[in-house]
C-alpha positions as CSV (number, residue, x, y, z in Angstrom):
1,X,27.4,43.0,4.8
2,X,27.2,45.3,7.8
3,X,25.5,48.6,7.1
4,X,27.4,51.8,7.9
5,X,25.7,55.2,7.4
6,X,28.1,57.6,5.7
7,X,26.8,61.2,6.1
8,X,28.4,63.3,3.4
9,X,29.4,60.1,1.6
10,X,29.1,61.7,-1.9
11,X,31.9,64.1,-1.2
12,X,35.7,63.8,-1.7
13,X,36.9,62.0,1.4
14,X,33.5,60.4,2.1
15,X,33.3,58.7,-1.3
16,X,36.8,57.3,-1.0
17,X,35.9,56.0,2.4
18,X,32.8,54.3,0.9
19,X,35.1,52.6,-1.5
20,X,37.4,51.4,1.3
21,X,34.4,50.2,3.4
22,X,33.0,48.2,0.5
23,X,36.4,46.6,-0.2
24,X,36.6,45.5,3.4
25,X,33.1,43.9,3.6
26,X,30.9,46.7,4.8
27,X,27.9,48.2,3.0
28,X,28.1,52.0,3.0
29,X,24.8,53.8,3.0
30,X,25.3,57.4,1.8
31,X,23.2,60.3,3.2
32,X,24.1,63.5,1.4
33,X,22.3,66.7,0.5
34,X,24.5,67.0,-2.6
35,X,25.4,70.7,-1.9
36,X,29.1,69.8,-2.2
37,X,28.9,66.1,-3.0
38,X,28.2,64.3,-6.3
39,X,25.6,61.6,-6.7
40,X,27.8,59.8,-9.3
41,X,30.4,59.3,-6.5
42,X,28.0,57.0,-4.6
43,X,29.1,53.8,-6.4
44,X,29.5,51.3,-3.6
45,X,26.1,51.3,-1.9
46,X,22.7,53.1,-1.9
47,X,22.4,56.9,-1.7
48,X,19.7,58.7,0.1
49,X,19.4,62.4,-0.6
50,X,18.8,64.4,2.6
51,X,20.2,66.9,5.0
52,X,21.5,66.0,8.5
53,X,19.6,69.0,9.8
54,X,16.3,67.3,8.8
55,X,15.4,65.0,11.7
56,X,12.5,63.3,10.0
57,X,14.7,62.4,7.0
58,X,17.5,61.1,9.1
59,X,15.1,59.0,11.1
60,X,13.7,57.5,7.9
61,X,17.1,56.5,6.6
62,X,18.2,55.0,10.0
63,X,14.9,53.0,10.2
64,X,15.3,51.8,6.6
65,X,18.9,50.6,6.8
66,X,19.5,50.1,10.5
67,X,23.2,50.8,10.4
68,X,25.5,49.6,13.1
69,X,27.5,52.8,13.2
70,X,27.9,56.2,11.5
71,X,30.8,58.0,9.8
72,X,30.1,61.8,9.7
73,X,31.6,63.9,6.9
74,X,28.6,66.2,6.3
75,X,30.1,69.6,7.1
76,X,31.0,72.8,5.4
77,X,34.8,73.0,5.2
78,X,36.0,76.3,3.7
79,X,37.8,78.6,6.2
80,X,37.0,81.7,4.2
81,X,33.3,80.9,4.0
82,X,33.2,80.4,7.7
83,X,34.6,83.9,8.3
84,X,32.1,85.4,5.8
85,X,29.1,83.7,7.3
86,X,29.8,82.1,10.7
87,X,26.1,81.5,11.4
88,X,25.7,79.1,8.5
89,X,28.7,77.1,9.6
90,X,27.4,76.7,13.1
91,X,23.9,75.9,11.8
92,X,25.2,73.2,9.4
93,X,28.2,71.8,11.3
94,X,27.1,72.0,14.9
95,X,23.3,72.1,14.6
96,X,23.3,69.4,11.9
97,X,25.6,67.2,14.0
98,X,23.4,67.5,17.1
99,X,20.4,66.4,15.0
100,X,22.3,63.5,13.6
101,X,23.4,62.4,17.1
102,X,20.0,62.7,18.6
103,X,18.5,60.6,15.8
104,X,21.3,58.0,16.2
105,X,20.6,57.7,19.9
106,X,16.9,57.3,19.3
107,X,17.7,54.5,16.8
108,X,19.9,52.7,19.4
109,X,23.2,53.6,17.6
110,X,26.0,54.6,19.9
111,X,29.1,54.6,17.7
112,X,30.4,57.4,15.3
113,X,33.5,58.3,13.5
114,X,33.8,62.0,13.1
115,X,35.6,63.9,10.4
116,X,37.5,66.6,12.4
117,X,40.5,68.7,11.4
118,X,43.9,70.0,12.5
119,X,42.2,73.4,12.3
120,X,41.0,72.8,15.9
121,X,44.6,73.4,17.0
122,X,44.8,76.9,15.6
123,X,48.3,78.4,15.4
124,X,50.8,75.7,16.3
125,X,53.2,76.1,19.2
126,X,56.9,75.5,18.8
127,X,56.1,71.7,18.9
128,X,56.0,70.4,15.3
129,X,55.0,67.7,14.5
130,X,52.0,68.2,16.7
131,X,50.4,65.4,18.8
132,X,46.9,65.2,20.2
133,X,47.8,67.0,23.4
134,X,48.5,70.2,21.5
135,X,46.2,73.0,22.8
136,X,43.1,73.4,20.7
137,X,42.6,77.1,20.1
138,X,40.9,77.5,16.7
139,X,41.4,80.8,14.8
140,X,38.3,80.7,12.6
141,X,34.6,79.6,12.8
142,X,35.3,76.5,10.8
143,X,37.8,75.1,13.3
144,X,35.7,76.3,16.2
145,X,32.7,74.4,14.8
146,X,34.7,71.2,14.6
147,X,36.0,71.7,18.1
148,X,32.5,72.2,19.5
149,X,31.5,68.9,18.0
150,X,34.5,67.1,19.5
151,X,33.5,68.6,22.9
152,X,29.9,67.3,22.4
153,X,31.2,63.8,21.6
154,X,33.4,63.8,24.7
155,X,30.4,64.6,26.9
156,X,28.2,61.9,25.2
157,X,31.0,59.4,25.8
158,X,31.5,60.5,29.4
159,X,27.8,60.6,30.5
160,X,26.0,58.2,28.1
161,X,28.5,55.8,26.8
162,X,28.2,57.0,23.2
163,X,31.6,56.2,21.7
164,X,33.4,58.1,19.0
165,X,36.7,58.4,17.1
166,X,37.5,62.0,16.1
167,X,39.9,62.0,13.2
168,X,41.9,65.3,12.8
169,X,43.0,65.5,9.2
170,X,45.9,67.4,8.0
171,X,46.0,68.0,4.2
172,X,43.9,65.5,2.2
173,X,45.1,65.0,-1.4
174,X,45.2,62.5,-4.2
175,X,42.5,60.3,-5.7
176,X,41.5,56.7,-6.4
177,X,44.3,55.2,-8.6
178,X,41.7,53.8,-11.0
179,X,40.2,57.3,-11.6
180,X,36.7,56.4,-10.6
181,X,36.4,59.3,-8.0
182,X,38.6,62.2,-7.0
183,X,38.8,65.7,-5.7
184,X,36.0,67.9,-7.2
185,X,35.3,71.2,-5.5
186,X,33.6,74.3,-6.8
187,X,35.3,76.7,-6.3
188,X,38.6,74.9,-6.0
189,X,40.8,76.3,-3.2
190,X,43.3,73.4,-2.6
191,X,46.9,73.7,-3.7
192,X,47.4,70.4,-5.7
193,X,44.2,70.7,-7.9
194,X,45.1,74.4,-8.5
195,X,48.7,73.4,-9.5
196,X,47.3,70.8,-11.9
197,X,44.8,73.2,-13.4
198,X,47.7,75.6,-14.0
199,X,49.8,72.8,-15.6
200,X,46.8,72.1,-17.9
201,X,46.7,75.8,-19.0
202,X,43.4,76.4,-17.2
203,X,44.9,79.0,-14.9
204,X,47.5,81.7,-16.0
205,X,49.8,81.0,-13.1
206,X,50.1,79.5,-9.6
207,X,50.4,82.0,-6.8
208,X,52.6,81.2,-3.9
209,X,51.5,83.1,-0.8
210,X,54.5,84.0,1.3
211,X,58.2,83.3,0.8
212,X,59.6,84.6,4.1
213,X,58.5,81.9,6.5
214,X,61.0,80.3,8.9
215,X,61.2,77.1,6.8
216,X,63.8,75.4,4.7
217,X,62.9,77.4,1.6
218,X,60.8,80.2,2.9
219,X,57.4,78.7,1.9
220,X,54.8,77.1,4.1
221,X,55.2,73.4,5.1
222,X,52.2,71.2,5.1
223,X,51.5,67.5,5.8
224,X,49.8,66.0,2.7
225,X,48.1,62.7,3.3
226,X,46.6,60.5,0.5
227,X,42.8,60.3,0.6
228,X,42.9,56.5,0.4
229,X,45.1,56.5,3.6
230,X,42.5,58.6,5.2
231,X,39.8,56.2,4.0
232,X,41.7,53.3,5.5
233,X,41.9,55.1,8.8
234,X,38.1,55.6,8.8
235,X,37.4,51.9,8.2
236,X,39.8,50.9,10.9
237,X,38.1,53.4,13.3
238,X,34.8,51.8,12.6
239,X,36.3,48.3,13.2
240,X,37.8,49.7,16.5
241,X,34.4,50.9,17.7
242,X,32.6,47.7,16.6
243,X,35.2,45.7,18.5
244,X,34.3,47.7,21.7
245,X,37.3,50.0,21.4
246,X,37.3,53.2,23.5
247,X,36.7,56.8,22.3
248,X,39.8,58.6,20.9
249,X,40.9,61.7,19.0
250,X,43.6,60.9,16.5
251,X,45.8,62.9,14.1
252,X,45.8,61.7,10.5
253,X,48.9,62.8,8.6
254,X,52.2,61.3,7.3
255,X,54.4,62.9,9.9
256,X,56.4,64.5,7.1
257,X,56.1,68.0,5.8
258,X,56.4,69.3,2.2
259,X,57.0,73.0,1.4
260,X,55.0,74.7,-1.3
261,X,58.0,74.9,-3.5
262,X,58.8,71.2,-3.1
263,X,55.1,70.4,-3.9
264,X,55.3,72.4,-7.2
265,X,58.5,70.7,-8.1
266,X,56.9,67.3,-7.7
267,X,53.8,68.4,-9.7
268,X,56.0,69.6,-12.6
269,X,58.0,66.4,-12.6
270,X,55.0,64.1,-12.6
271,X,53.0,66.0,-15.3
272,X,56.1,66.5,-17.4
273,X,55.6,70.2,-18.0
274,X,56.5,73.5,-16.3
275,X,54.1,76.4,-15.6
276,X,54.3,80.0,-14.4
277,X,54.7,80.4,-10.7
278,X,54.4,83.8,-9.1
279,X,55.2,84.8,-5.5
280,X,53.2,87.1,-3.3
281,X,52.7,88.2,0.2
282,X,51.6,85.9,3.1
283,X,47.9,85.1,3.6
284,X,46.5,86.2,6.9
285,X,46.2,83.3,9.4
286,X,48.5,80.9,7.6
287,X,51.0,79.0,9.8
288,X,54.6,78.4,8.8
289,X,54.3,74.6,9.4
290,X,51.6,72.1,10.1
291,X,52.8,68.5,10.5
292,X,51.1,65.6,12.3
293,X,52.5,63.4,14.9
294,X,50.5,60.3,14.0
295,X,51.9,57.9,16.6
296,X,48.6,57.5,18.4
297,X,46.7,56.7,15.3
298,X,49.3,54.1,14.4
299,X,49.1,52.5,17.8
300,X,45.3,52.7,18.2
301,X,44.2,51.6,14.7
302,X,47.2,49.7,13.4
303,X,47.2,52.3,10.7
304,X,50.2,53.0,8.4
305,X,50.1,55.4,5.5
306,X,51.0,53.7,2.2
307,X,51.2,56.6,-0.2
308,X,54.0,59.1,-0.7
309,X,53.9,62.5,-2.5
310,X,54.7,61.0,-5.9
311,X,51.6,58.8,-5.5
312,X,49.5,61.7,-4.3
313,X,50.4,63.8,-7.4
314,X,50.2,60.9,-9.9
315,X,46.7,59.9,-8.8
316,X,45.5,63.5,-8.6
317,X,46.9,64.1,-12.1
318,X,45.1,60.9,-13.5
319,X,41.8,62.1,-12.1
320,X,42.0,65.8,-13.0
321,X,43.4,65.3,-16.5
322,X,40.6,62.9,-17.3
323,X,37.7,64.6,-15.6
324,X,38.3,68.4,-15.7
325,X,36.1,69.0,-18.8
326,X,33.2,67.4,-16.9
327,X,34.0,69.3,-13.7
328,X,34.3,72.7,-15.5
329,X,31.1,72.0,-17.4
330,X,29.2,71.5,-14.1
331,X,30.7,74.6,-12.5
């Protein structure tokens, strides 16, 4: 089995990617400081506890396992947290990535798949779905930190032949259908887990933020992509680089948008129960619609999303309804 270092591999998307890598004949080696990840999610290869900002620790892991390439998920991801403490986001996301990249180069590794985000685009123009040529003008430190990393990777490719695939996610959701791993954040800020917690009676109501957007029902439109479809794209990106493919930045989304009201309707249908939904004012910085044009990812990676919204909600429900007591006990 070919070793692949997965930085942040004990987190939500990272652990599902490790599952996909393993199923396709790779050996995922997890490096995670467990700030947001969970050691029990590292089920498909060894886990090394460590921080990507710790050069000595990164060097040790690279020397021990000699991976052929790296997948990089080890970033802080909350927009609100980046606004409250921008310095910590630049320290972890940008500083940590530079340390990881320098260690990789010293170890003779020149291939990385980077977990980026549609937040690098900022407020979308009138073009929706958005393709990769959309201007990148982030509106918060989180998106800016990811854009800086993309710029660093472009320079490493241009001047040193260090190849990369930057994957710009839209809205990751869902879970492993077998319920082995799933979405586990503390605190939880994502719409689908919050809706499920409300359905389970763990929250008094679901708050919809804004009903006057220029969309088909007045609520925001988002492109929800199943986490296993994301995982598949990462493995395909690794295969692309190992087969001497060129550097690219690619959108990962379904190309279809779902409004918040539509999302809640699917949740209530899947779980078989209704719950209290309340409507409030818009949240500052939210866009009316964020939908991916995924044509380039399909063409470059041969990637084709397999899961629809029903599958996303069903697998998320399976995970949360089974594991919420454990998750709440650890909070």
